[in-house]
N, C-alpha and C positions, 0 to 999 in steps of 0.2 A: 404339108405337115400331119396331113394324114393317114399316110401311109404307117406309119411306126404301131399308133396303138392300132389301129383296123390289123392289122399283123400281126399285134401278141394279144390282143381281143381274138382273133381266128385259133393262132397258136394254140391259147388256151383251151378251146370251145371245142379241136376238136381231141387236146388229149384228157380232156376232162369227159370227153362223152365216150372213151372207149369204157363200156359195162362189162369188166373185169368178172365180176359175177359172174353173169348168163353166161362168160365165155366157157370159164374156169371151168362152170360145172356142165357144161355141155361136153369140154373134153374130158372128165374124168366119168363119163358116165353116169350125171346126175339127172339130165334130160333138159327140162326147158324152165329153169329156175322160178320162172314166172309163172308157172301151174303149182307153183307148190308154197304153200303157208301163206304171204300174205302177197307172195305177187309181186315182190320189193326186189330189185336187184343188187341191194348193200348186203353186207358179210352175214347180219342177223337173221336172213332169210336165209343167207346157203349154212350156216353154222344147222340150221331145221333139215335139210337133210342127211344129216350124220354124219358129216366131213368136214370135222374140225379142223383138217390141215386148209384146204379150200378155202374153209372160212376166214381161215388168219392168211393165208396170201391174198384173199379179194382185200380185208382190211388194211394191209401196208398195200397191196397195190394202189387201192382209192386212196390213201394217204398220199401217195408216192407222187401219183397223175395233179392232184395239186400242186404240193408242193414243188415240183419239174418243171409245170410249167413256170410258176413264179420266180423261180431261179437263174430260169434261162433269157430271161424277158428284163430281169435282175440286173444283167451283164449291163445293159446298155443304160438305163432308168429307171428310178426308184418308180417314177408313174407311171410305165410301162408294167413292171410288178404289181400292182396295183390292178390293171385293166387287165393283164393274163387272169391275175387269179379270179376275176371276177367273170372271167368266160373260162375257167375251168370249171369254176361253182355251176354256172348256167348249163355249160355241156354235160355236168354228171345228171342235172335233175332234169333236164331238156332235152336226151340226146338225140340228133336229127337220122339216126340209122331205127331207131325204136318208136318213132312215131310221136318224137318229145315226150316219153314217160317213161323216166329214167327214178334211178335213184333219189334217195333225204340229204342224203348234202352230207352228213355228220363226217363220215372218214376224211372227204373230198375237203373238207373246211377246215380240219384240223391242221393238213399238211399245207393251206395257204395261209393260215394266220402263222404256222410255223413257221414259212418262210419268210414272210413278211417282219412279225415282233416276236422272235423267240420266248420272249419268257411270256406274252398271251398264250402261245401255242403251247406251252407247260401248263397255266393255269388252267386252262383248254382240257389239257391230256386228264387230268386230277380232278379235273368237276365231273367230266366223262367218269372215271374209275369208279371216283369215287362216291357217284350217286348210282350207279353199275350195283356197287357191289352192298350198298346200305337195300336198294328197293329191289335190286335186280330187275327194274325195265328198262330197256335198251331204250325206249323213247322217252323216259324219263332223265335219264341218263343224256341222250343226247340235245336235248333241248336246254334242259340246263346248263350243257357245256359251249351251245350256241348264243345262251345267254351272256356267257358269263363273257364273250368276246369284246363284245363294246363296253360295258364295264371294264376291263382290264386295261385296255385302250387308254377309258378315259386315263385311269389311275395314272400309266403309264407316261401320260403328255400327250398319246397318238391320235390329238384331236383331229385332223386331217383324216384319220381311216375311217373314223366313226361313223359317219353317216354311210358309208358300205356294211360297214359289221353289225350295223343295224336293222339295213337292208334285208342283208343276209342272213339275222336270227329271224329273220319277219319270214321267208321263204323255206327257212326250216320248219320251224313253227307251223305254217301251212301246210307244210306238207306234212306235218304229222296230223294234220285235223283228224283222221278217224284216229287214230290214238287219243287223244284227245278224250272223245268221245267214250272208245273201249275200256278210258282210267274211268270218266264219273262215270260209266256202268257199273265198271269193277268187274269187267272182261276182258281188258287186257293182261295176254299169256306172259308170264315172269320167261325171263333167261332159262331155256333149259327145257325150256315145255313144249310137247308136241299138237297142243291145241294150235289150231289155224287163225294166224295174230292177222 
């Protein structure tokens, strides 16, 4: 009875742990992304290399891997879809290939939420893009979007998923702790700035 849940978690983890930002930056001649800007492997840091196309592709692929993990598992059952989503998120944050030092999970979380609760995914995207447009801080947009997920799940009556979404939102906040410190100090760079973040 434990085989399918373990496989779902494992599949999600393997998909989530693919460091698309790091791979694409290297393939495009940008070197080791971990030596650029914040050292993060996500799309925002890829953008700091000046390669907008690779940044956009990283964003789409990071969203896609979260969505794909959940979608594949949902073909078996809703419960396995949730487990695969959890695995994908943890894989992105803590990939074994990078000594468990991965990204911050915002884009991957969007893919996971969209596959599980499409309306909540839309709310996530609107919150993320709206916050980014208003304040131009990628970190603020990502954190507010993550916080919107358990709230949206509550409003939509998806109570069973709320504990997981609360946990994932807290992990996003944890991964952004250095950004929070810089925001408080007034040192957080805005999107498009070349300053090290």
